[in-house]
N, CA, C and O atoms as CSV, one atom per row, in Angstrom:
chain,resi,resn,atom,element,x,y,z
A,1,UNK,N,N,0.245,-18.632,-4.843
A,1,UNK,CA,C,1.178,-18.073,-3.882
A,1,UNK,C,C,0.771,-16.634,-3.593
A,1,UNK,O,O,0.477,-15.864,-4.507
A,2,UNK,N,N,0.757,-16.282,-2.314
A,2,UNK,CA,C,0.476,-14.907,-1.935
A,2,UNK,C,C,1.342,-14.512,-0.750
A,2,UNK,O,O,1.945,-15.356,-0.086
A,3,UNK,N,N,1.387,-13.209,-0.503
A,3,UNK,CA,C,2.172,-12.679,0.608
A,3,UNK,C,C,1.392,-11.555,1.263
A,3,UNK,O,O,0.518,-10.944,0.648
A,4,UNK,N,N,1.721,-11.293,2.514
A,4,UNK,CA,C,1.185,-10.126,3.208
A,4,UNK,C,C,2.353,-9.183,3.453
A,4,UNK,O,O,3.342,-9.540,4.093
A,5,UNK,N,N,2.213,-7.962,2.922
A,5,UNK,CA,C,3.282,-6.972,3.018
A,5,UNK,C,C,2.809,-5.788,3.849
A,5,UNK,O,O,1.612,-5.590,4.058
A,6,UNK,N,N,3.787,-4.997,4.321
A,6,UNK,CA,C,3.483,-3.798,5.091
A,6,UNK,C,C,4.150,-2.614,4.405
A,6,UNK,O,O,5.361,-2.613,4.183
A,7,UNK,N,N,3.341,-1.597,4.068
A,7,UNK,CA,C,3.865,-0.371,3.496
A,7,UNK,C,C,2.904,0.764,3.820
A,7,UNK,O,O,1.685,0.595,3.773
A,8,UNK,N,N,3.458,1.902,4.144
A,8,UNK,CA,C,2.633,3.060,4.449
A,8,UNK,C,C,1.795,2.901,5.699
A,8,UNK,O,O,0.750,3.539,5.826
A,9,UNK,N,N,2.240,2.051,6.639
A,9,UNK,CA,C,1.500,1.858,7.873
A,9,UNK,C,C,0.302,0.945,7.743
A,9,UNK,O,O,-0.490,0.830,8.678
A,10,UNK,N,N,0.152,0.292,6.599
A,10,UNK,CA,C,-0.967,-0.613,6.367
A,10,UNK,C,C,-0.444,-1.954,5.879
A,10,UNK,O,O,0.703,-2.057,5.443
A,11,UNK,N,N,-1.286,-2.985,5.952
A,11,UNK,CA,C,-0.917,-4.315,5.476
A,11,UNK,C,C,-1.801,-4.689,4.296
A,11,UNK,O,O,-2.994,-4.388,4.277
A,12,UNK,N,N,-1.192,-5.355,3.305
A,12,UNK,CA,C,-1.894,-5.736,2.088
A,12,UNK,C,C,-1.589,-7.194,1.765
A,12,UNK,O,O,-0.465,-7.658,1.958
A,13,UNK,N,N,-2.601,-7.918,1.270
A,13,UNK,CA,C,-2.392,-9.267,0.758
A,13,UNK,C,C,-2.203,-9.143,-0.747
A,13,UNK,O,O,-3.055,-8.586,-1.439
A,14,UNK,N,N,-1.084,-9.663,-1.259
A,14,UNK,CA,C,-0.759,-9.520,-2.676
A,14,UNK,C,C,-0.387,-10.871,-3.277
A,14,UNK,O,O,0.085,-11.772,-2.584
A,15,UNK,N,N,-0.609,-10.985,-4.561
A,15,UNK,CA,C,-0.187,-12.142,-5.346
A,15,UNK,C,C,0.412,-11.598,-6.638
A,15,UNK,O,O,0.194,-10.437,-6.985
A,16,UNK,N,N,1.160,-12.428,-7.346
A,16,UNK,CA,C,1.783,-12.000,-8.600
A,16,UNK,C,C,0.698,-11.594,-9.583
A,16,UNK,O,O,-0.286,-12.310,-9.771
A,17,UNK,N,N,0.888,-10.429,-10.212
A,17,UNK,CA,C,-0.077,-9.929,-11.181
A,17,UNK,C,C,-1.108,-8.968,-10.599
A,17,UNK,O,O,-1.839,-8.328,-11.355
A,18,UNK,N,N,-1.184,-8.851,-9.282
A,18,UNK,CA,C,-2.143,-7.942,-8.641
A,18,UNK,C,C,-1.730,-6.491,-8.859
A,18,UNK,O,O,-0.551,-6.174,-9.013
A,19,UNK,N,N,-2.744,-5.615,-8.866
A,19,UNK,CA,C,-2.516,-4.183,-8.880
A,19,UNK,C,C,-3.184,-3.605,-7.641
A,19,UNK,O,O,-4.346,-3.906,-7.364
A,20,UNK,N,N,-2.460,-2.779,-6.893
A,20,UNK,CA,C,-3.039,-2.189,-5.700
A,20,UNK,C,C,-2.540,-0.769,-5.514
A,20,UNK,O,O,-1.472,-0.396,-5.999
A,21,UNK,N,N,-3.341,0.017,-4.797
A,21,UNK,CA,C,-2.976,1.393,-4.474
A,21,UNK,C,C,-2.462,1.443,-3.045
A,21,UNK,O,O,-3.113,0.961,-2.118
A,22,UNK,N,N,-1.286,2.033,-2.882
A,22,UNK,CA,C,-0.694,2.190,-1.558
A,22,UNK,C,C,-0.402,3.672,-1.335
A,22,UNK,O,O,-0.549,4.487,-2.245
A,23,UNK,N,N,0.011,4.010,-0.119
A,23,UNK,CA,C,0.400,5.386,0.164
A,23,UNK,C,C,1.569,5.769,-0.733
A,23,UNK,O,O,2.326,4.904,-1.175
A,24,UNK,N,N,1.716,7.052,-1.000
A,24,UNK,CA,C,2.709,7.568,-1.944
A,24,UNK,C,C,4.113,7.042,-1.654
A,24,UNK,O,O,4.599,7.119,-0.525
A,25,UNK,N,N,4.761,6.502,-2.702
A,25,UNK,CA,C,6.153,6.051,-2.648
A,25,UNK,C,C,6.958,6.854,-3.658
A,25,UNK,O,O,6.428,7.302,-4.675
A,26,UNK,N,N,8.235,7.031,-3.372
A,26,UNK,CA,C,9.101,7.740,-4.303
A,26,UNK,C,C,9.359,6.881,-5.532
A,26,UNK,O,O,9.450,5.657,-5.443
A,27,UNK,N,N,9.474,7.541,-6.675
A,27,UNK,CA,C,9.790,6.844,-7.908
A,27,UNK,C,C,8.935,7.337,-9.053
A,27,UNK,O,O,7.925,8.013,-8.855
A,28,UNK,N,N,9.356,6.989,-10.247
A,28,UNK,CA,C,8.643,7.368,-11.461
A,28,UNK,C,C,7.853,6.179,-11.985
A,28,UNK,O,O,8.107,5.035,-11.606
A,29,UNK,N,N,6.898,6.457,-12.856
A,29,UNK,CA,C,6.112,5.393,-13.477
A,29,UNK,C,C,7.063,4.498,-14.282
A,29,UNK,O,O,7.868,4.988,-15.074
A,30,UNK,N,N,6.959,3.189,-14.072
A,30,UNK,CA,C,7.818,2.235,-14.749
A,30,UNK,C,C,8.997,1.769,-13.909
A,30,UNK,O,O,9.638,0.777,-14.255
A,31,UNK,N,N,9.298,2.459,-12.815
A,31,UNK,CA,C,10.388,2.045,-11.929
A,31,UNK,C,C,10.022,0.754,-11.204
A,31,UNK,O,O,8.849,0.500,-10.929
A,32,UNK,N,N,11.031,-0.060,-10.896
A,32,UNK,CA,C,10.841,-1.288,-10.132
A,32,UNK,C,C,11.300,-1.043,-8.704
A,32,UNK,O,O,12.371,-0.483,-8.471
A,33,UNK,N,N,10.466,-1.472,-7.740
A,33,UNK,CA,C,10.818,-1.304,-6.338
A,33,UNK,C,C,10.746,-2.651,-5.637
A,33,UNK,O,O,10.044,-3.562,-6.075
A,34,UNK,N,N,11.486,-2.759,-4.543
A,34,UNK,CA,C,11.456,-3.959,-3.705
A,34,UNK,C,C,10.837,-3.599,-2.370
A,34,UNK,O,O,11.207,-2.603,-1.748
A,35,UNK,N,N,9.896,-4.412,-1.936
A,35,UNK,CA,C,9.290,-4.242,-0.628
A,35,UNK,C,C,9.826,-5.365,0.251
A,35,UNK,O,O,9.555,-6.540,0.005
A,36,UNK,N,N,10.590,-4.994,1.282
A,36,UNK,CA,C,11.231,-5.983,2.144
A,36,UNK,C,C,10.443,-6.278,3.415
A,36,UNK,O,O,10.785,-7.203,4.152
A,37,UNK,N,N,9.400,-5.508,3.680
A,37,UNK,CA,C,8.564,-5.742,4.863
A,37,UNK,C,C,7.520,-6.807,4.541
A,37,UNK,O,O,6.348,-6.495,4.329
A,38,UNK,N,N,7.949,-8.056,4.505
A,38,UNK,CA,C,7.062,-9.185,4.202
A,38,UNK,C,C,6.746,-9.890,5.524
A,38,UNK,O,O,7.647,-10.371,6.211
A,39,UNK,N,N,5.471,-9.946,5.867
A,39,UNK,CA,C,5.046,-10.513,7.141
A,39,UNK,C,C,4.686,-11.987,7.035
A,39,UNK,O,O,4.835,-12.734,8.002
A,40,UNK,N,N,4.206,-12.417,5.852
A,40,UNK,CA,C,3.763,-13.800,5.671
A,40,UNK,C,C,3.886,-14.163,4.205
A,40,UNK,O,O,3.622,-13.336,3.332
A,41,UNK,N,N,4.287,-15.399,3.930
A,41,UNK,CA,C,4.309,-15.935,2.572
A,41,UNK,C,C,3.624,-17.296,2.604
A,41,UNK,O,O,3.988,-18.162,3.400
A,42,UNK,N,N,2.638,-17.482,1.743
A,42,UNK,CA,C,1.912,-18.750,1.670
A,42,UNK,C,C,2.026,-19.291,0.251
A,42,UNK,O,O,1.716,-18.600,-0.719
A,43,UNK,N,N,2.478,-20.541,0.146
A,43,UNK,CA,C,2.594,-21.214,-1.150
A,43,UNK,C,C,1.911,-22.567,-1.013
A,43,UNK,O,O,2.540,-23.553,-0.631
A,44,UNK,N,N,0.624,-22.608,-1.325
A,44,UNK,CA,C,-0.138,-23.840,-1.145
A,44,UNK,C,C,-0.279,-24.160,0.331
A,44,UNK,O,O,-0.842,-23.372,1.091
A,45,UNK,N,N,0.233,-25.316,0.742
A,45,UNK,CA,C,0.164,-25.726,2.145
A,45,UNK,C,C,1.310,-25.149,2.979
A,45,UNK,O,O,1.219,-25.091,4.205
A,46,UNK,N,N,2.390,-24.722,2.315
A,46,UNK,CA,C,3.547,-24.183,3.038
A,46,UNK,C,C,3.307,-22.715,3.377
A,46,UNK,O,O,3.128,-21.883,2.488
A,47,UNK,N,N,3.305,-22.410,4.664
A,47,UNK,CA,C,3.084,-21.042,5.124
A,47,UNK,C,C,4.252,-20.636,6.016
A,47,UNK,O,O,4.583,-21.324,6.981
A,48,UNK,N,N,4.876,-19.496,5.673
A,48,UNK,CA,C,5.955,-18.944,6.500
A,48,UNK,C,C,5.433,-17.673,7.144
A,48,UNK,O,O,4.944,-16.771,6.464
A,49,UNK,N,N,5.542,-17.615,8.471
A,49,UNK,CA,C,5.103,-16.444,9.213
A,49,UNK,C,C,6.325,-15.819,9.869
A,49,UNK,O,O,7.108,-16.511,10.520
A,50,UNK,N,N,6.487,-14.513,9.698
A,50,UNK,CA,C,7.634,-13.819,10.267
A,50,UNK,C,C,7.413,-13.427,11.712
A,50,UNK,O,O,6.289,-13.457,12.215
A,51,UNK,N,N,8.507,-13.056,12.379
A,51,UNK,CA,C,8.451,-12.653,13.782
A,51,UNK,C,C,9.175,-11.324,13.972
A,51,UNK,O,O,10.209,-11.368,14.638
A,52,UNK,N,N,8.793,-10.184,13.496
A,52,UNK,CA,C,7.601,-9.910,12.708
A,52,UNK,C,C,7.811,-10.031,11.203
A,52,UNK,O,O,6.832,-10.137,10.465
A,53,UNK,N,N,9.073,-10.018,10.714
A,53,UNK,CA,C,9.336,-10.092,9.276
A,53,UNK,C,C,10.015,-11.405,8.915
A,53,UNK,O,O,10.634,-12.049,9.762
A,54,UNK,N,N,9.893,-11.793,7.658
A,54,UNK,CA,C,10.569,-12.989,7.155
A,54,UNK,C,C,11.918,-12.547,6.586
A,54,UNK,O,O,11.975,-11.682,5.712
A,55,UNK,N,N,12.996,-13.143,7.086
A,55,UNK,CA,C,14.339,-12.785,6.619
A,55,UNK,C,C,14.528,-13.224,5.171
A,55,UNK,O,O,14.231,-14.364,4.814
A,56,UNK,N,N,15.023,-12.309,4.344
A,56,UNK,CA,C,15.342,-12.625,2.959
A,56,UNK,C,C,14.162,-12.605,2.014
A,56,UNK,O,O,14.350,-12.745,0.805
A,57,UNK,N,N,12.964,-12.439,2.512
A,57,UNK,CA,C,11.789,-12.410,1.631
A,57,UNK,C,C,11.584,-10.997,1.105
A,57,UNK,O,O,11.815,-10.019,1.815
A,58,UNK,N,N,11.148,-10.901,-0.146
A,58,UNK,CA,C,10.873,-9.588,-0.724
A,58,UNK,C,C,9.822,-9.724,-1.815
A,58,UNK,O,O,9.637,-10.790,-2.403
A,59,UNK,N,N,9.153,-8.629,-2.063
A,59,UNK,CA,C,8.153,-8.558,-3.119
A,59,UNK,C,C,8.648,-7.515,-4.108
A,59,UNK,O,O,8.973,-6.389,-3.730
A,60,UNK,N,N,8.704,-7.897,-5.372
A,60,UNK,CA,C,9.160,-6.992,-6.426
A,60,UNK,C,C,7.927,-6.476,-7.159
A,60,UNK,O,O,7.087,-7.247,-7.623
A,61,UNK,N,N,7.844,-5.141,-7.252
A,61,UNK,CA,C,6.684,-4.506,-7.878
A,61,UNK,C,C,7.139,-3.402,-8.820
A,61,UNK,O,O,8.242,-2.869,-8.694
A,62,UNK,N,N,6.269,-3.072,-9.766
A,62,UNK,CA,C,6.543,-2.004,-10.712
A,62,UNK,C,C,5.523,-0.895,-10.467
A,62,UNK,O,O,4.343,-1.169,-10.248
A,63,UNK,N,N,5.980,0.358,-10.505
A,63,UNK,CA,C,5.077,1.489,-10.306
A,63,UNK,C,C,4.263,1.682,-11.584
A,63,UNK,O,O,4.811,1.958,-12.651
A,64,UNK,N,N,2.936,1.529,-11.452
A,64,UNK,CA,C,2.044,1.662,-12.602
A,64,UNK,C,C,1.495,3.074,-12.727
A,64,UNK,O,O,1.212,3.528,-13.836
A,65,UNK,N,N,1.337,3.786,-11.594
A,65,UNK,CA,C,0.728,5.111,-11.637
A,65,UNK,C,C,1.075,5.878,-10.365
A,65,UNK,O,O,1.263,5.284,-9.303
A,66,UNK,N,N,1.157,7.181,-10.481
A,66,UNK,CA,C,1.280,8.095,-9.347
A,66,UNK,C,C,0.138,9.087,-9.490
A,66,UNK,O,O,-0.042,9.662,-10.563
A,67,UNK,N,N,-0.634,9.299,-8.441
A,67,UNK,CA,C,-1.750,10.219,-8.598
A,67,UNK,C,C,-2.357,10.630,-7.285
A,67,UNK,O,O,-1.789,10.422,-6.213
A,68,UNK,N,N,-3.545,11.230,-7.398
A,68,UNK,CA,C,-4.302,11.659,-6.234
A,68,UNK,C,C,-5.667,10.985,-6.270
A,68,UNK,O,O,-6.258,10.809,-7.335
A,69,UNK,N,N,-6.159,10.612,-5.096
A,69,UNK,CA,C,-7.472,9.980,-4.987
A,69,UNK,C,C,-8.554,11.045,-5.122
A,69,UNK,O,O,-8.264,12.236,-5.239
A,70,UNK,N,N,-9.805,10.594,-5.104
A,70,UNK,CA,C,-10.923,11.523,-5.168
A,70,UNK,C,C,-10.926,12.424,-3.939
A,70,UNK,O,O,-10.435,12.048,-2.874
A,71,UNK,N,N,-11.489,13.624,-4.104
A,71,UNK,CA,C,-11.537,14.576,-3.000
A,71,UNK,C,C,-12.564,14.131,-1.959
A,71,UNK,O,O,-13.672,13.712,-2.291
A,72,UNK,N,N,-12.159,14.238,-0.685
A,72,UNK,CA,C,-13.104,14.020,0.400
A,72,UNK,C,C,-13.303,15.361,1.092
A,72,UNK,O,O,-12.379,16.172,1.158
A,73,UNK,N,N,-14.498,15.595,1.604
A,73,UNK,CA,C,-14.792,16.831,2.305
A,73,UNK,C,C,-14.678,16.612,3.800
A,73,UNK,O,O,-15.158,15.613,4.337
A,74,UNK,N,N,-14.034,17.563,4.462
A,74,UNK,CA,C,-13.895,17.536,5.918
A,74,UNK,C,C,-14.660,18.758,6.425
A,74,UNK,O,O,-14.276,19.895,6.150
A,75,UNK,N,N,-15.746,18.520,7.166
A,75,UNK,CA,C,-16.592,19.611,7.646
A,75,UNK,C,C,-16.662,19.563,9.156
A,75,UNK,O,O,-17.007,18.535,9.738
A,76,UNK,N,N,-16.331,20.684,9.793
A,76,UNK,CA,C,-16.373,20.783,11.247
A,76,UNK,C,C,-17.371,21.868,11.624
A,76,UNK,O,O,-17.468,22.898,10.957
A,77,UNK,N,N,-18.110,21.627,12.701
A,77,UNK,CA,C,-19.106,22.603,13.133
A,77,UNK,C,C,-19.339,22.489,14.627
A,77,UNK,O,O,-19.360,21.389,15.179
A,78,UNK,N,N,-19.511,23.623,15.276
A,78,UNK,CA,C,-19.909,23.674,16.685
A,78,UNK,C,C,-21.306,24.279,16.719
A,78,UNK,O,O,-21.522,25.388,16.231
A,79,UNK,N,N,-22.234,23.559,17.285
A,79,UNK,CA,C,-23.602,24.075,17.301
A,79,UNK,C,C,-23.710,25.307,18.205
A,79,UNK,O,O,-23.075,25.384,19.257
A,80,UNK,N,N,-24.510,26.242,17.780
A,80,UNK,CA,C,-24.835,27.488,18.497
A,80,UNK,C,C,-23.631,28.401,18.716
A,80,UNK,O,O,-23.744,29.348,19.495
A,81,UNK,N,N,-22.515,28.176,18.090
A,81,UNK,CA,C,-21.330,29.020,18.285
A,81,UNK,C,C,-20.934,29.779,17.022
A,81,UNK,O,O,-20.051,30.635,17.074
A,82,UNK,N,N,-21.557,29.489,15.912
A,82,UNK,CA,C,-21.228,30.165,14.664
A,82,UNK,C,C,-19.920,29.702,14.048
A,82,UNK,O,O,-19.360,30.386,13.192
A,83,UNK,N,N,-19.424,28.536,14.479
A,83,UNK,CA,C,-18.147,28.023,13.979
A,83,UNK,C,C,-18.402,26.903,12.985
A,83,UNK,O,O,-19.038,25.901,13.311
A,84,UNK,N,N,-17.907,27.081,11.781
A,84,UNK,CA,C,-17.921,25.987,10.829
A,84,UNK,C,C,-16.770,26.160,9.847
A,84,UNK,O,O,-16.471,27.268,9.401
A,85,UNK,N,N,-16.129,25.034,9.518
A,85,UNK,CA,C,-14.987,25.003,8.608
A,85,UNK,C,C,-15.201,23.887,7.614
A,85,UNK,O,O,-15.545,22.767,7.990
A,86,UNK,N,N,-14.997,24.191,6.342
A,86,UNK,CA,C,-15.130,23.186,5.295
A,86,UNK,C,C,-13.809,23.108,4.539
A,86,UNK,O,O,-13.354,24.090,3.952
A,87,UNK,N,N,-13.202,21.924,4.563
A,87,UNK,CA,C,-11.937,21.691,3.861
A,87,UNK,C,C,-12.085,20.480,2.952
A,87,UNK,O,O,-12.931,19.614,3.175
A,88,UNK,N,N,-11.245,20.439,1.922
A,88,UNK,CA,C,-11.176,19.275,1.052
A,88,UNK,C,C,-9.789,18.672,1.141
A,88,UNK,O,O,-8.822,19.363,1.462
A,89,UNK,N,N,-9.692,17.369,0.852
A,89,UNK,CA,C,-8.398,16.698,0.900
A,89,UNK,C,C,-8.337,15.645,-0.203
A,89,UNK,O,O,-9.284,14.884,-0.400
A,90,UNK,N,N,-7.211,15.610,-0.922
A,90,UNK,CA,C,-6.962,14.571,-1.928
A,90,UNK,C,C,-5.677,13.853,-1.544
A,90,UNK,O,O,-4.593,14.434,-1.590
A,91,UNK,N,N,-5.804,12.581,-1.163
A,91,UNK,CA,C,-4.659,11.793,-0.723
A,91,UNK,C,C,-3.845,11.328,-1.921
A,91,UNK,O,O,-4.406,10.859,-2.911
A,92,UNK,N,N,-2.525,11.454,-1.835
A,92,UNK,CA,C,-1.661,10.971,-2.899
A,92,UNK,C,C,-1.480,9.464,-2.772
A,92,UNK,O,O,-1.432,8.927,-1.665
A,93,UNK,N,N,-1.378,8.780,-3.924
A,93,UNK,CA,C,-1.210,7.333,-3.920
A,93,UNK,C,C,-0.216,6.907,-4.987
A,93,UNK,O,O,0.116,7.667,-5.896
A,94,UNK,N,N,0.248,5.672,-4.851
A,94,UNK,CA,C,1.068,5.014,-5.861
A,94,UNK,C,C,0.390,3.694,-6.194
A,94,UNK,O,O,0.100,2.899,-5.299
A,95,UNK,N,N,0.139,3.459,-7.464
A,95,UNK,CA,C,-0.435,2.184,-7.902
A,95,UNK,C,C,0.716,1.252,-8.266
A,95,UNK,O,O,1.578,1.602,-9.072
A,96,UNK,N,N,0.723,0.054,-7.661
A,96,UNK,CA,C,1.781,-0.925,-7.887
A,96,UNK,C,C,1.229,-2.142,-8.596
A,96,UNK,O,O,0.104,-2.563,-8.328
A,97,UNK,N,N,2.009,-2.707,-9.495
A,97,UNK,CA,C,1.716,-3.986,-10.111
A,97,UNK,C,C,2.736,-4.983,-9.579
A,97,UNK,O,O,3.938,-4.813,-9.786
A,98,UNK,N,N,2.263,-6.024,-8.894
A,98,UNK,CA,C,3.149,-6.999,-8.269
A,98,UNK,C,C,3.674,-7.933,-9.360
A,98,UNK,O,O,2.900,-8.532,-10.107
A,99,UNK,N,N,4.993,-8.046,-9.437
A,99,UNK,CA,C,5.619,-8.888,-10.455
A,99,UNK,C,C,6.080,-10.222,-9.914
A,99,UNK,O,O,5.941,-11.245,-10.584
A,100,UNK,N,N,6.633,-10.226,-8.695
A,100,UNK,CA,C,7.222,-11.468,-8.176
A,100,UNK,C,C,7.243,-11.445,-6.652
A,100,UNK,O,O,7.421,-10.398,-6.030
A,101,UNK,N,N,7.058,-12.618,-6.073
A,101,UNK,CA,C,7.196,-12.796,-4.634
A,101,UNK,C,C,8.370,-13.752,-4.427
A,101,UNK,O,O,8.306,-14.921,-4.808
A,102,UNK,N,N,9.441,-13.244,-3.821
A,102,UNK,CA,C,10.634,-14.054,-3.602
A,102,UNK,C,C,10.731,-14.386,-2.108
A,102,UNK,O,O,10.930,-13.500,-1.277
A,103,UNK,N,N,10.590,-15.666,-1.784
A,103,UNK,CA,C,10.682,-16.075,-0.385
A,103,UNK,C,C,12.053,-16.608,-0.193
A,103,UNK,O,O,12.404,-17.028,0.910
């Protein structure tokens, strides 16, 4: 059984027991959260597709980690103008462990 969920402006395919990193969510490590933006649930041959969401479906997950990703460098330059800017960015994330898919 798997589901496709939407969080942080992105879509993820999840199954029970999966661990995934999503955009930062509020909560502490060990907290349980419900994701109600379920777009699709597939259980063997039975597939439910929402229009755009499935009513009553939810994914229950536990927050495994809160952190920052590796630093990426953002470098801008204009040739022959003497303009260059170098910045770094570390995106915050929440690691979730999927516990249950309730359709």
